[in-house]
C-alpha positions in Angstrom: 0.0 0.0 0.0 2.8 2.4 0.8 6.1 3.0 -1.0 8.0 3.7 2.1 11.7 3.7 2.5 13.7 2.5 5.5 16.1 5.4 5.9 17.3 5.2 9.5 17.6 2.8 12.4 14.7 2.4 14.8 16.4 3.7 17.9 13.9 2.1 20.4 14.7 -1.2 18.8 18.5 -0.6 19.0 18.1 0.5 22.7 16.1 -2.7 23.4 18.7 -4.9 21.8 21.5 -3.1 23.7 19.7 -3.6 27.0 19.0 -7.3 26.2 22.7 -7.9 25.5 23.6 -6.1 28.8 21.1 -8.3 30.6 22.6 -11.5 29.1 26.1 -10.3 29.9 25.1 -9.7 33.5 23.5 -13.1 33.8 26.3 -15.0 32.2 29.3 -13.1 33.7 28.0 -12.2 37.2 25.0 -14.4 38.0 26.6 -17.7 36.9 29.5 -19.5 38.5 30.6 -20.8 35.1 29.6 -18.8 32.0 30.1 -21.9 29.8 27.1 -23.5 31.6 24.9 -21.3 29.5 26.2 -22.6 26.2 24.5 -25.9 25.4 24.2 -26.7 21.7 21.9 -29.8 22.1 19.5 -27.7 24.1 19.6 -24.8 21.6 19.0 -27.2 18.8 15.9 -28.7 20.5 14.4 -25.2 20.9 15.2 -23.7 17.6 14.7 -26.9 15.6 11.3 -27.6 17.3 10.1 -24.0 16.9 11.0 -24.0 13.2 9.4 -27.4 12.6 6.1 -26.3 14.3 6.2 -23.0 12.3 6.4 -24.8 9.0 3.6 -27.1 10.0 1.4 -24.2 11.0 1.9 -21.7 8.2 2.3 -21.8 4.4 5.8 -21.2 3.0 4.6 -18.0 1.3 3.5 -16.4 4.6 6.7 -17.4 6.3 8.7 -15.7 3.6 6.7 -12.5 4.1 7.3 -12.8 7.8 11.0 -13.1 7.4 11.1 -10.0 5.1 9.1 -8.1 7.8 12.0 -8.4 10.2 13.8 -5.4 8.6 10.8 -3.3 9.8 11.7 -4.3 13.3 15.2 -2.9 12.9 14.5 0.2 10.9 12.1 3.1 11.2 9.6 3.2 8.4 9.1 6.8 7.1 5.4 7.4 7.0 4.3 11.0 7.1 0.6 11.6 7.6 1.1 15.4 7.5 2.5 15.1 4.0 -0.5 13.1 2.9 -2.8 15.6 4.5 -1.2 18.5 2.7 -1.4 16.7 -0.6 -5.1 15.9 0.0 -5.8 19.6 0.9 -3.9 20.8 -2.3 -6.0 18.5 -4.5 -9.2 19.5 -2.7 -8.5 23.1 -3.7 -7.9 22.1 -7.3 -11.1 20.0 -7.3 -13.1 22.8 -5.7 -11.9 25.1 -8.6 -12.6 22.2 -11.1 -8.9 22.1 -12.2 -9.0 18.5 -13.4 -5.8 18.8 -15.6 -3.9 20.2 -12.6 -5.0 17.3 -10.5 -3.8 14.7 -13.0 -0.4 16.4 -13.0 -0.4 16.3 -9.2 -1.3 12.6 -9.1 1.8 11.8 -11.1 4.0 13.3 -8.4 2.4 11.3 -5.5 4.3 8.3 -4.1 1.5 6.9 -2.0 -0.3 4.4 -4.2 -3.3 4.3 -1.9 -3.7 8.0 -2.1 -3.1 8.0 -5.8 -5.8 5.4 -6.4 -8.3 7.5 -4.4 -7.6 10.6 -6.4 -7.9 8.7 -9.7 -11.3 7.3 -8.6 -12.5 10.9 -7.8 -11.5 12.5 -11.1 -13.0 9.5 -12.9 -16.3 10.5 -11.3 -16.7 7.1 -9.6 -19.7 7.0 -7.2 -18.7 7.8 -3.7 -20.1 4.5 -2.4 -17.9 2.6 -4.8 -14.8 4.7 -3.8 -15.4 4.0 -0.1 -16.0 0.3 -0.7 -12.7 0.0 -2.7 -10.7 2.0 -0.1 -12.1 0.0 2.8 -11.3 -3.2 1.0 -7.7 -2.1 0.6 -7.5 -1.4 4.3 -8.9 -4.8 5.2 -6.5 -6.5 2.8 -3.5 -4.7 4.4 -4.8 -5.6 7.9 -5.1 -9.3 7.0 -1.6 -9.4 5.3 0.2 -7.7 8.1 -1.7 -9.6 10.8 -0.4 -12.8 9.2 3.2 -11.5 9.4 2.8 -10.7 13.1 1.0 -14.0 13.8 4.1 -15.9 12.7 6.2 -14.4 15.4 3.3 -14.7 18.0 3.3 -18.4 17.2 7.0 -18.7 17.5 6.8 -17.0 20.9 4.4 -19.8 22.0 6.4 -22.6 20.4 9.8 -21.7 21.9 8.9 -22.1 25.6 7.0 -25.3 24.8 10.0 -26.9 23.1 12.1 -25.6 26.0 9.9 -27.7 28.3 10.3 -30.6 25.8 14.1 -30.3 26.2 13.7 -30.3 29.9 11.8 -33.6 29.8 14.4 -35.1 27.5 17.2 -34.1 29.9 15.3 -35.4 32.9 14.6 -38.7 31.2 18.2 -39.2 30.2 19.3 -38.2 33.7 17.1 -40.9 35.3 18.6 -43.5 33.0 22.2 -42.7 34.0 21.5 -42.4 37.8 22.2 -46.1 38.3 25.6 -45.7 36.6 26.5 -42.9 39.1 28.4 -41.1 36.4 28.6 -37.5 37.6 29.6 -36.2 34.2 26.6 -37.7 32.4 24.2 -36.6 35.2 25.5 -33.0 35.0 25.3 -33.0 31.2 21.7 -34.1 31.1 20.8 -31.8 34.0 22.2 -28.9 31.9 20.2 -29.9 28.9 17.1 -30.1 31.1 17.5 -26.6 32.6 19.1 -24.6 29.8 16.4 -25.5 27.1 13.7 -23.8 29.2 16.1 -20.8 29.6 16.5 -20.7 25.8 12.8 -21.0 25.1 11.8 -18.2 27.5 14.7 -15.9 26.2 13.7 -16.3 22.6 10.0 -15.9 23.2 10.3 -12.7 25.4 13.3 -10.9 23.9 13.0 -11.8 20.2 9.7 -13.2 18.9 7.1 -11.3 21.1 8.9 -7.9 20.6 8.9 -8.4 16.8 5.2 -9.2 16.8 4.3 -6.2 18.9 6.4 -3.9 16.7 4.8 -5.2 13.5 1.3 -4.7 15.1 2.1 -1.1 16.0 3.3 -0.5 12.5 0.0 -1.8 11.1 -1.9 0.5 13.4 0.0 3.5 12.2 -0.5 2.6 8.5 -4.2 2.0 9.0 -4.5 5.4 10.7 -3.0 7.0 7.7 -5.2 5.1 5.2 -8.3 5.9 7.2 -7.3 9.6 7.1 -6.8 9.4 3.4 -10.1 7.6 2.9 -12.0 10.4 4.8 -10.2 13.0 2.8 -11.0 11.4 -0.5 -14.7 11.0 0.5 -14.8 14.7 1.4 -13.2 15.7 -1.9 -15.8 13.6 -3.8 -18.5 15.5 -1.9 -16.9 18.8 -3.0 -16.6 19.9 0.6 -14.8 23.2 1.4 -10.9 22.7 1.3 -10.6 24.4 4.7 -13.0 21.9 6.2 -11.1 19.1 4.7 -7.8 20.4 6.1 -9.2 20.7 9.6 -10.8 17.2 9.4 -7.5 15.7 8.4 -5.6 17.6 11.1 -8.0 16.2 13.7 -7.1 12.7 12.6 -3.4 13.4 13.1 -3.9 15.2 16.4 -6.1 12.4 17.8 -3.5 9.8 16.8 -0.7 11.7 18.4 -2.8 12.0 21.6 -2.2 15.7 22.0 -3.2 17.1 25.4 -4.1 20.5 24.0 -6.2 20.1 20.8 -6.1 23.1 18.4 -9.2 25.1 17.9 -11.2 24.2 14.8 -12.1 27.8 13.9 -15.9 27.2 14.0 -15.8 23.9 12.1 -17.7 20.9 13.5 -15.7 17.9 12.4 -17.5 14.9 11.0 -15.5 11.7 10.5 -18.3 9.1 10.8 -17.5 7.5 7.4 -14.4 5.8 8.7 -15.2 2.4 10.2 
């Protein structure tokens, strides 16, 4: 829906990664008698291998590929500018109010947001407003479904990882019971390490990797849907040939509400109506 670039690092993500690494360093270097006890390849293989196996059993390969590509949105900040879209809608509203159709077509060619461009094109083609709203709402619903599937992949991995951590714990305990009669301390300690460290790996991956990625993707979707809802309302008002000043204030109310401003700007006598957005 959006042709957005990824120009800079997401600093909150970078800070979270740094704090996670500091936490791990503290646990391994200061809270453990032997840092090597936290390195257990069989336990890590059980958690990662089991999580991936369950993931491929749960989701089609196409959705998994989309989920992997979405990881970059966890690391980078996506440049979405609702104010820029609001300004473009207001500019087109002034042209449409003056019936400058040719100028609008030139303006459309300069717009990078395909959702906004589609809405303008439907307006200048004199498409009925009901059909415009139906199409734009369908585009929002399609984006929600697509990006929800991406977040659901990491939500599922966050559920699978602790479960396979418990599986590794059971495997380690079973093996430990089998070697108790041999009284081989090295084998007992090895299996005890597998039993405990797999649960550690599962909880760590779930709460410091998979769940944060899912939450970040869901927040991104909320932001994108807000912008698309604002665009849809603006397009509908243009199709109604409403006053450009009214359209500008309506769009500004969307942005102000999303930013949760404590002091809302005065609306200069306009009573805003945004009931179309559902």
